[in-house]
N, CA, C and O atoms as a DFTB+ gen file, in Angstrom:
272 C
 N C O
     1  1     117.062      81.050      87.557
     2  2     117.175      81.976      86.450
     3  2     115.812      82.592      86.185
     4  3     114.809      81.882      86.113
     5  1     115.773      83.887      86.042
     6  2     114.523      84.602      85.776
     7  2     114.372      84.898      84.298
     8  3     115.345      85.152      83.589
     9  1     113.149      84.860      83.861
    10  2     112.809      85.189      82.476
    11  2     111.680      86.205      82.520
    12  3     110.708      86.020      83.252
    13  1     111.798      87.274      81.747
    14  2     110.745      88.288      81.705
    15  2     109.588      87.817      80.841
    16  3     109.777      87.300      79.741
    17  1     108.373      88.013      81.375
    18  2     107.156      87.660      80.664
    19  2     106.159      88.789      80.890
    20  3     105.948      89.207      82.028
    21  1     105.552      89.280      79.836
    22  2     104.548      90.320      79.955
    23  2     103.174      89.658      80.042
    24  3     102.790      88.879      79.170
    25  1     102.439      89.984      81.115
    26  2     101.111      89.411      81.300
    27  2     100.143      90.497      81.760
    28  3     100.560      91.542      82.259
    29  1      98.870      90.246      81.591
    30  2      97.839      91.125      82.138
    31  2      97.233      90.412      83.333
    32  3      96.942      89.217      83.282
    33  1      97.047      91.169      84.416
    34  2      96.429      90.615      85.612
    35  2      95.291      91.536      86.051
    36  3      95.232      92.702      85.660
    37  1      94.399      90.997      86.861
    38  2      93.294      91.797      87.382
    39  2      93.828      92.927      88.258
    40  3      94.902      92.817      88.849
    41  1      93.063      94.012      88.331
    42  2      93.456      95.148      89.165
    43  2      93.626      94.738      90.619
    44  3      94.494      95.259      91.320
    45  1      92.795      93.803      91.073
    46  2      92.873      93.343      92.458
    47  2      94.225      92.694      92.750
    48  3      94.760      92.831      93.850
    49  1      94.766      91.996      91.774
    50  2      96.069      91.341      91.949
    51  2      97.163      92.401      92.062
    52  3      98.069      92.272      92.885
    53  1      97.083      93.446      91.241
    54  2      98.076      94.529      91.297
    55  2      97.976      95.254      92.637
    56  3      98.997      95.561      93.253
    57  1      96.753      95.531      93.092
    58  2      96.581      96.207      94.381
    59  2      97.146      95.357      95.515
    60  3      97.798      95.870      96.425
    61  1      96.893      94.071      95.448
    62  2      97.443      93.162      96.457
    63  2      98.966      93.158      96.400
    64  3      99.620      93.183      97.443
    65  1      99.537      93.126      95.210
    66  2     100.996      93.158      95.054
    67  2     101.568      94.451      95.630
    68  3     102.621      94.432      96.266
    69  1     100.885      95.567      95.413
    70  2     101.355      96.843      95.939
    71  2     101.305      96.866      97.469
    72  3     102.189      97.435      98.110
    73  1     100.276      96.250      98.054
    74  2     100.220      96.151      99.511
    75  2     101.350      95.269     100.028
    76  3     101.937      95.562     101.069
    77  1     101.656      94.199      99.313
    78  2     102.746      93.324      99.725
    79  2     104.068      94.080      99.762
    80  3     104.881      93.868     100.662
    81  1     104.286      94.958      98.793
    82  2     105.501      95.778      98.770
    83  2     105.449      96.793      99.906
    84  3     106.447      96.997     100.597
    85  1     104.307      97.428     100.105
    86  2     104.145      98.438     101.158
    87  2     104.471      97.866     102.526
    88  3     105.131      98.520     103.333
    89  1     104.006      96.631     102.795
    90  2     104.222      96.012     104.092
    91  2     105.494      95.167     104.144
    92  3     105.692      94.396     105.083
    93  1     106.351      95.313     103.141
    94  2     107.646      94.626     103.072
    95  2     107.530      93.107     103.045
    96  3     108.431      92.400     103.496
    97  1     106.423      92.614     102.516
    98  2     106.273      91.172     102.317
    99  2     107.036      90.773     101.058
   100  3     107.553      89.660     100.957
   101  1     107.099      91.706     100.093
   102  2     107.801      91.467      98.827
   103  2     108.664      92.686      98.506
   104  3     108.379      93.797      98.953
   105  1     109.719      92.461      97.729
   106  2     110.640      93.540      97.361
   107  2     110.115      94.394      96.218
   108  3     110.484      95.562      96.091
   109  1     109.262      93.820      95.393
   110  2     108.732      94.524      94.221
   111  2     107.407      93.877      93.830
   112  3     107.041      92.823      94.351
   113  1     106.695      94.519      92.911
   114  2     105.442      93.914      92.449
   115  2     105.721      92.594      91.739
   116  3     104.950      91.642      91.863
   117  1     106.805      92.542      91.010
   118  2     107.179      91.306      90.329
   119  2     107.427      90.189      91.342
   120  3     106.959      89.063      91.174
   121  1     108.164      90.523      92.386
   122  2     108.427      89.550      93.442
   123  2     107.115      89.129      94.097
   124  3     106.913      87.951      94.390
   125  1     106.233      90.084      94.324
   126  2     104.937      89.796      94.939
   127  2     104.130      88.814      94.094
   128  3     103.559      87.860      94.624
   129  1     104.083      89.040      92.803
   130  2     103.322      88.155      91.922
   131  2     103.948      86.764      91.889
   132  3     103.234      85.764      91.832
   133  1     105.263      86.697      91.925
   134  2     105.927      85.392      92.004
   135  2     105.559      84.669      93.301
   136  3     105.335      83.458      93.296
   137  1     105.497      85.405      94.404
   138  2     105.095      84.797      95.670
   139  2     103.659      84.294      95.589
   140  3     103.350      83.215      96.094
   141  1     102.788      85.062      94.964
   142  2     101.398      84.635      94.801
   143  2     101.325      83.315      94.036
   144  3     100.549      82.424      94.383
   145  1     102.124      83.205      93.016
   146  2     102.145      81.979      92.215
   147  2     102.661      80.812      93.060
   148  3     102.091      79.721      93.037
   149  1     103.744      81.050      93.804
   150  2     104.368      79.991      94.582
   151  2     103.522      79.559      95.781
   152  3     103.389      78.364      96.047
   153  1     102.951      80.524      96.504
   154  2     102.243      80.208      97.741
   155  2     100.734      80.097      97.581
   156  3     100.053      79.544      98.445
   157  1     100.228      80.605      96.510
   158  2      98.782      80.596      96.307
   159  2      98.153      81.886      96.794
   160  3      98.584      82.457      97.797
   161  1      97.161      82.332      96.101
   162  2      96.527      83.613      96.373
   163  2      95.903      83.668      97.762
   164  3      96.028      84.687      98.443
   165  1      95.243      82.618      98.198
   166  2      94.585      82.628      99.505
   167  2      95.580      82.845     100.646
   168  3      95.312      83.617     101.567
   169  1      96.714      82.171     100.584
   170  2      97.741      82.325     101.613
   171  2      98.268      83.756     101.630
   172  3      98.502      84.315     102.702
   173  1      98.455      84.342     100.480
   174  2      98.960      85.712     100.385
   175  2      97.935      86.695     100.938
   176  3      98.301      87.635     101.644
   177  1      96.659      86.495     100.628
   178  2      95.615      87.376     101.153
   179  2      95.617      87.346     102.679
   180  3      95.494      88.392     103.317
   181  1      95.757      86.165     103.269
   182  2      95.841      86.042     104.725
   183  2      97.041      86.819     105.266
   184  3      96.925      87.535     106.260
   185  1      98.176      86.676     104.621
   186  2      99.400      87.354     105.060
   187  2      99.237      88.872     104.998
   188  3      99.624      89.579     105.928
   189  1      98.668      89.369     103.906
   190  2      98.464      90.816     103.759
   191  2      97.487      91.321     104.815
   192  3      97.718      92.379     105.400
   193  1      96.421      90.607     105.069
   194  2      95.456      91.016     106.106
   195  2      96.128      91.095     107.472
   196  3      95.874      92.018     108.245
   197  1      96.982      90.128     107.759
   198  2      97.709      90.119     109.024
   199  2      98.549      91.386     109.179
   200  3      98.469      92.064     110.203
   201  1      99.352      91.703     108.165
   202  2     100.235      92.869     108.234
   203  2      99.462      94.176     108.150
   204  3      99.851      95.173     108.759
   205  1      98.381      94.173     107.405
   206  2      97.539      95.363     107.310
   207  2      96.968      95.706     108.693
   208  3      96.938      96.874     109.081
   209  1      96.517      94.687     109.433
   210  2      95.982      94.895     110.776
   211  2      97.062      95.422     111.715
   212  3      96.802      96.315     112.521
   213  1      98.255      94.880     111.616
   214  2      99.352      95.367     112.458
   215  2      99.632      96.835     112.175
   216  3      99.782      97.624     113.107
   217  1      99.705      97.216     110.898
   218  2      99.971      98.617     110.548
   219  2      98.843      99.527     111.023
   220  3      99.102     100.640     111.482
   221  1      97.601      99.073     110.922
   222  2      96.471      99.862     111.414
   223  2      96.570     100.052     112.927
   224  3      96.327     101.146     113.436
   225  1      96.925      98.991     113.639
   226  2      97.066      99.072     115.093
   227  2      98.195     100.031     115.485
   228  3      98.050     100.803     116.433
   229  1      99.301      99.985     114.772
   230  2     100.420     100.888     115.053
   231  2      99.990     102.334     114.803
   232  3     100.300     103.219     115.601
   233  1      99.282     102.577     113.708
   234  2      98.794     103.926     113.424
   235  2      97.867     104.417     114.535
   236  3      97.933     105.579     114.936
   237  1      97.012     103.540     115.023
   238  2      96.102     103.889     116.118
   239  2      96.880     104.229     117.385
   240  3      96.544     105.188     118.080
   241  1      97.908     103.455     117.687
   242  2      98.732     103.743     118.858
   243  2      99.457     105.085     118.716
   244  3      99.578     105.835     119.685
   245  1      99.930     105.379     117.519
   246  2     100.587     106.678     117.281
   247  2      99.615     107.819     117.495
   248  3      99.984     108.841     118.073
   249  1      98.373     107.668     117.039
   250  2      97.359     108.702     117.224
   251  2      97.069     108.919     118.702
   252  3      96.951     110.057     119.156
   253  1      96.954     107.831     119.450
   254  2      96.670     107.939     120.882
   255  2      97.791     108.646     121.624
   256  3      97.533     109.439     122.529
   257  1      99.022     108.370     121.252
   258  2     100.169     108.984     121.901
   259  2     100.160     110.484     121.668
   260  3     100.462     111.251     122.582
   261  1      99.828     110.903     120.492
   262  2      99.799     112.326     120.150
   263  2      98.716     113.051     120.937
   264  3      98.882     114.224     121.272
   265  1      97.615     112.377     121.238
   266  2      96.488     113.027     121.935
   267  2      96.769     113.270     123.405
   268  3      96.106     114.117     124.003
   269  1      97.727     112.566     124.029
   270  2      97.967     112.735     125.462
   271  2      98.823     113.911     125.760
   272  3      99.114     114.184     126.924
């Protein structure tokens, strides 16, 4: 059962939550923050870095394909 709670978080946490949604690690910022609580911030940062690198690599491959 979910309960709504209004909290203030650091901007870095919101940015991280938005990246989690962008890379489909979480369905929403709320879900992302819940995952951070459950798994711990360090684990989430590692996960986001992993997916961020994959997306950067895919973008690089797309650029290379266009240049040929």
